[in-house]
Steps between C-alpha positions, in 0.01 A plus 500: 500500500372153586853354481623768742219421744568129477874550565424720801256242635760225461759719670254571784443127556861387444598431862173322571534289186857399592398400850192311381702308241751400768228338715306352205734205456316339208428833326130432456387831652352328805641463852376311802464640851868442579601680180269791580644526851853489358412774251359724773806440715733588212309821425518606867202735489235330714475336840427134563148598610442669166631194317244287688222741405615505138498120481144485629402758240692363204457124565193467725452127432870417546537365146874575512475686169580871502555651156728782397197708400328445833806620690541806276134589552522449876817707540355772277196534724658465843629825648783542750663795669837592348798612708418864427152455648316502168280213391544304180417164346739222599592445136595867471715473812677197348556683172644803677754284680664333204812297576 
C-alpha cells in the first residue's frame, strides 16, 4: 500500500520535478531568484505579480536560496482558479496539466 502511495505521489509531482531539475543547474535542490522566476515562467500558472508575492513570502531576506521543499510547500498552499472556474492548489493544477 505504501509503495502504491509513493508511486502515485511521484507521478503527481513528475512535471514539477522535471521543471525544477531543469532550472536547478547544479542539482543541489536550491535555486536563486532568477531560477525561481524561470521555474514559474516555465510552469505558466501564475502572473508576474504572484511571482513577486511568492518571492517575498519564500525568500523574505533575499538570501537567493529557495529550496525544492519550500517551493512544493508554497505551491501546495497557494490556490488559483482553474479554467473550469473551480479552485485548486497550484501544484494540483500543474499535475493535472502534465506534458
